[in-house]
C-alpha positions in Angstrom: -11.5 -49.1 6.3 -8.0 -50.4 7.1 -5.4 -52.3 5.1 -3.4 -55.3 6.3 -1.0 -53.1 8.2 -3.8 -51.4 10.1 -3.5 -48.1 8.3 -6.3 -46.1 6.8 -6.6 -46.5 3.0 -7.3 -42.8 2.7 -4.1 -41.6 4.3 -0.6 -42.6 3.3 1.9 -42.8 6.2 4.1 -40.3 4.5 1.3 -37.7 4.1 1.1 -34.9 6.6 0.2 -31.2 6.9 3.3 -30.1 4.9 1.7 -26.7 4.2 2.1 -25.8 7.9 5.9 -25.6 7.5 5.6 -23.0 4.8 2.9 -21.1 6.7 5.1 -21.0 9.8 8.0 -19.7 7.8 5.8 -17.0 6.3 4.5 -15.9 9.7 8.0 -15.9 11.1 9.3 -13.7 8.3 6.3 -11.3 8.8 7.0 -11.1 12.5 10.7 -10.3 11.8 9.7 -7.7 9.3 7.3 -5.9 11.7 9.9 -6.1 14.5 12.3 -4.4 12.2 9.8 -1.7 11.3 9.1 -1.1 15.0 12.7 -0.7 15.8 13.2 1.8 13.0 10.1 3.8 14.1 11.8 4.4 17.5 14.5 6.4 15.5 17.2 5.4 18.0 20.3 3.9 16.4 21.4 1.8 19.4 18.0 0.1 19.8 17.8 -0.4 16.0 21.2 -2.1 16.0 20.3 -4.4 18.8 17.0 -5.4 17.2 18.6 -6.0 13.8 21.4 -8.1 15.4 18.9 -10.3 17.3 16.9 -10.8 14.1 20.1 -11.7 12.1 21.0 -14.3 14.8 17.5 -15.8 14.8 17.7 -16.3 11.1 20.9 -18.2 11.5 23.1 -15.9 9.5 26.9 -15.9 9.9 27.9 -13.2 12.3 30.8 -12.3 10.1 28.4 -11.4 7.2 28.7 -7.7 6.2 25.3 -6.3 6.7 23.5 -3.0 7.3 24.9 -2.6 10.8 28.5 -2.7 9.7 27.9 -0.2 6.9 26.0 2.2 9.2 28.5 2.3 12.0 29.3 6.0 11.9 30.2 7.3 15.4 28.2 10.5 15.2 25.0 8.7 14.1 24.9 6.5 17.2 24.7 9.6 19.5 21.6 11.3 18.1 18.0 10.6 17.1 17.7 9.7 13.5 15.1 9.9 10.8 14.4 6.9 8.6 16.0 8.8 5.7 19.2 9.2 7.6 19.3 5.6 8.7 19.1 4.3 5.1 21.2 7.1 3.6 18.5 8.9 1.7 18.0 12.6 1.4 14.8 14.0 2.8 12.4 15.4 0.2 13.0 18.9 1.5 16.7 18.6 1.1 16.4 17.0 -2.3 14.2 19.9 -3.6 16.6 22.5 -2.3 19.6 20.7 -3.9 17.7 20.5 -7.2 16.9 24.2 -7.1 20.5 25.1 -6.2 21.8 22.9 -9.0 19.5 24.8 -11.4 20.7 28.2 -10.1 24.4 27.1 -10.5 23.8 25.6 -14.0 22.1 28.8 -15.3 24.4 31.1 -13.3 21.4 33.0 -11.9 22.5 33.3 -8.3 22.2 37.1 -8.4 18.5 36.7 -9.3 17.3 33.6 -7.4 17.8 32.4 -3.9 16.4 29.5 -1.9 16.2 28.8 1.8 14.4 26.7 4.4 12.5 28.7 7.0 10.1 27.3 9.6 9.7 24.0 7.7 8.9 25.9 4.5 11.1 26.2 1.3 11.2 29.8 0.1 12.4 30.5 -3.5 12.9 34.2 -4.2 13.2 35.6 -7.8 14.1 39.2 -8.4 11.3 41.1 -10.1 13.7 42.7 -12.6 14.2 39.3 -14.3 10.5 38.6 -14.4 8.8 41.9 -15.2 9.3 45.2 -16.8 9.0 48.2 -14.4 5.3 48.9 -13.6 4.1 45.9 -15.6 2.6 42.5 -14.8 3.6 40.9 -18.2 6.4 38.4 -18.0 9.6 39.2 -19.8 11.4 37.0 -22.4 14.0 36.2 -19.7 11.3 34.9 -17.4 10.1 32.0 -19.5 13.2 29.7 -19.3 13.6 30.3 -15.6 10.0 29.6 -14.7 9.9 26.6 -17.0 12.7 25.0 -15.1 11.1 26.0 -11.8 7.9 24.2 -13.0 9.9 21.1 -13.9 11.3 21.0 -10.3 7.9 21.6 -8.7 6.3 18.8 -10.7 8.8 16.4 -9.2 7.5 17.2 -5.7 3.7 17.1 -6.0 3.3 16.8 -2.2 4.1 20.5 -1.8 1.6 23.3 -1.9 2.9 26.5 -3.5 2.0 30.0 -2.3 3.1 32.6 -4.9 3.7 36.0 -3.2 4.2 39.3 -5.1 6.3 42.1 -3.5 7.2 45.6 -4.6 9.3 48.4 -3.3 7.9 51.5 -1.7 7.9 53.8 -4.8 4.3 54.8 -5.3 2.5 53.7 -8.4 -0.8 55.2 -9.6 -2.0 54.2 -13.0 -5.4 53.3 -14.4 -4.5 49.6 -14.2 -2.6 49.7 -10.9 -3.9 52.3 -8.5 -1.3 51.2 -5.9 1.5 48.7 -5.3 -1.0 46.3 -3.8 -2.7 45.8 -7.1 0.6 45.5 -9.0 2.0 42.9 -6.6 -1.3 40.9 -6.7 -1.4 40.9 -10.5 2.2 39.8 -10.8 1.6 36.9 -8.4 -1.5 35.9 -10.3 0.4 36.1 -13.6 2.9 33.6 -12.3 0.1 31.4 -10.9 -1.5 31.3 -14.4 1.9 30.4 -16.0 2.3 27.5 -13.6 -1.2 26.2 -14.3 -0.6 26.5 -18.1 2.5 24.4 -17.7 0.7 21.6 -15.9 0.9 22.4 -12.2 -2.4 21.5 -10.4 -4.3 24.6 -9.5 -5.3 22.9 -6.2 -1.6 23.3 -5.2 -1.5 27.0 -5.9 -2.4 30.2 -4.2 -1.4 33.8 -5.1 -1.1 36.8 -2.7 0.0 40.4 -3.2 1.8 42.1 -0.4 2.8 45.4 -2.0 5.7 47.0 -0.1 4.6 45.6 3.3 7.3 43.0 3.7 10.7 44.4 2.4 13.8 42.3 2.7 15.9 45.5 2.9 15.2 49.1 3.9 13.9 51.0 0.9 16.7 53.5 1.1 18.7 52.8 -2.1 18.1 51.6 -5.7 19.9 48.4 -4.9 17.8 47.6 -1.9 14.6 48.5 -3.8 15.6 46.1 -6.5 16.0 43.3 -3.9 12.6 44.1 -2.5 10.8 43.8 -5.9 10.4 40.1 -6.1 8.2 37.1 -6.5 8.4 34.3 -3.8 7.4 30.7 -4.0 6.6 29.5 -0.5 6.4 25.7 -0.6 4.9 23.7 2.3 4.2 20.0 2.4 0.6 19.0 2.3 -0.8 17.7 5.6 
């Protein structure tokens, strides 16, 4: 049915598929977003910069606008392969955990008792046995609780890491009813620490405990000082796969 001007009564001449404009804008923005993600995934600064610049031009932005590219123009960054964290100025989780542990060590002034390092993509935290246990015992000392409590607090902030607790002794033989050898002593100490972490809220599925006895010394067992270093508990943290 048509009116006097020959137009359909059911469609006004101003009506049209206006939604298609919004839809097209949305698709364009999604395309831009995925192009940006793809350029980042290549982890090459030069290609990332070129892709970002073309996107900015296509969006009609003023070329003088201060954007990500201007902020990121650091000469040494453009000559190496980058991680996403480096591109956007964030620390990696690994670096963040090590920094948190080092900050705790400095705050508590326990650098003589605790060390941390990254080795083979694992974070290793070493705590001297003298600050955790009495000689020949697997019971935690009063000094151990505040240290382990802070360690637990840090571990909770990084739930993606599994924790292997390793007990180590020196080579001085032990032969008691409870501990026939250093193997048993080191295993009981590692298990004691494991139970402490569970009691403080660490998921048991993240934890393992192993006793190594005197098998893996850090120093030769030829002096009281070296033996004290070898008596230790280690936390070996590895990101879950």
